[in-house]
Steps between C-alpha positions, in 0.01 A plus 500: 500500500650837401626704796438849376648736754588861420759686702391841371145484637376510859492156658146354487334364812522126554134439412546694175811298418312177558218607266750606234686169526174310452414712196852441364450125536177521302660710228800267479273196476305657215823593322617140534167372371523735204834368380719740698348829382213731591389816320560816699129580465419180690768571761358850553149358529607256771721750685213749520180297503565143618220438753625534855862558400527762224555867572133585456371150569662482843453699817794740504455873557537680165361852506618772735804669644817305577448541875162327452665205327386604152700469181365804314248782528235549233334832415191436717726428797673836459192720542120475483515786250588244232174310541298816555631645175452177306138495621423791266588285199325195641188707558496618139523142373223379730273787393538384139450130574388342828569591867735206547876494562726199467853517636734226384785428740399732784819471705446607858149632431608860548399613151160331534433678829610838366297464181187396689523793740574754225220374275259504794597859581438595136155340501617222265545205732491182287226246546773235507876508546640172374852381578666226298769361728638147498715528814315400816746695715448816297122457505510492878714813512273679252192410703664632817612826335159577352309398814722728708515798264157493332279277717171650379584400143622149574169343397557619142828308468524146363793282400522302176702191408497565124406759241125532445357388169373854434566830673380859472666766712855600587791258535804621695838326515794671670836323462344179372649447154863528614457188715361283219751238377712597201705295256869585503662515157850535364574611147826329406703493179358156418136586572242563770546308824262457790667548836398251763608353830710192572661352810876558500664333797332636810317791338269607222659659194408640161491254208402568139336299224366595157178694537180315399308619196238694697769714664683549171174626351425725797850651491514542122387863497706618797765763419793292624847432359716218638664472744214598729313367805150599605151371577164465332182516707261258335300440820426870550393544138277192519339625822420835339364332186271288715314815599405547136230236538407578861472880518160609369530867597745705703878521529806323635756724674846342511770674704850357491860571423603451142569647161374512142662235282757721330636595843461157659720341235741791468857396410622634833260275693665181380493314830123503542290636784469209744547608862432369849387686810578392855482717813507819292807384310484461122728218386558269205565173685202332338579153631584588860249378760206434263169621638649766726561777244252660265600448136387761249550609141410830338182510297511538123205738471498474121430128538223578750339749262527257208348218703205712609440650157531162335230367734260778406570750778568869447827653620358789703826657612862448600704736719762508770371480856588862575293642216211265569474593869549872436220493241275344765567776753777363720645849550168643612449213744842558649430874539176421683681258729756767591225751572330253730812391688843648430693214661305231315526706184878513521522122537258455213710735286799266534291203391353694208851593391581129476183439297569768240875566497670394174780352711257293708168348389374785285667396176587136566137410564249523217123478477313346209122482463322248279126491466178453313203733459670803657384811312657781701878561510663362813576769756842360590628545146366852435857626460819313422342195336783292350295245310676607183833376643376142520 
């Protein structure tokens, strides 16, 4: 069984080590059963979502500050102003479709609570707030967060195990696509290779084999010249395309870090975008302590737009997070907060700076909206819409 210890990361607790070792045994057994090789997409799927052992499938703390045991902080964790501002866009979508919200991958439940409270205050509380969450541990945390923060609205919340057959309303997904498994590819002088995982001695290691036809076809139009290494997010594109037959009216708001295709596959980004996150440390030790680090890849937003459009959805807008939130009145909300309480306003100003600064989340994170039956322009893209860059 591979002993995957990393000297550059904080030492995990003994229980976490035991869970990681068990996951490593399962991965190694599957590699052995597959002839000594596993696609990276499958490795990422197991490392993140293996029931009871994967990063999201297990019970480890994920969201929050480092002193709380978290690995990273998402926008909703920074300030309730994020959810309050997003509520303006959600409210517009519901007004044009149905008063229903579905959040996919709701994290700690903080965004759900903030959205519910903000929509209620605006007189637009949804009839139902649906949460699609596969992790039992995260469901429990979401239920606790909402019950504590918005107890009067708890009866409107329900959890789903799968996508509904049809849906009308607003779908919200914050930092969902980056955690979907990606295929790792290498463009070599002798052709396209798929990068996978093998057991080398007492550890997991990269191993390559000629890419299968479906990956060759998917990569054919990418602006890449060998030698080059990167990823292709087939799972994310397929998930978006699935909404083409399920969404009857409304919009899907996807917020994540990523780039349009011509930037994603830029010659200077020839080592790909795969990264891990552990205790607020970004690292590239993808095979160290499986199940204990989050593994992510940037989103190719051109692929997301193509998948949605190809499935019959309209591309309603694409912008960086800063422009999107400013269009929705983030600045005005911050000014009101400072008028109400100067001390709270100053703290909120620091969080807002992280949300909109080009050097923080403002430019790295993008927002794309896909929908059907939406007649009015989306408020969040009133200025600075970059759809033409896709």
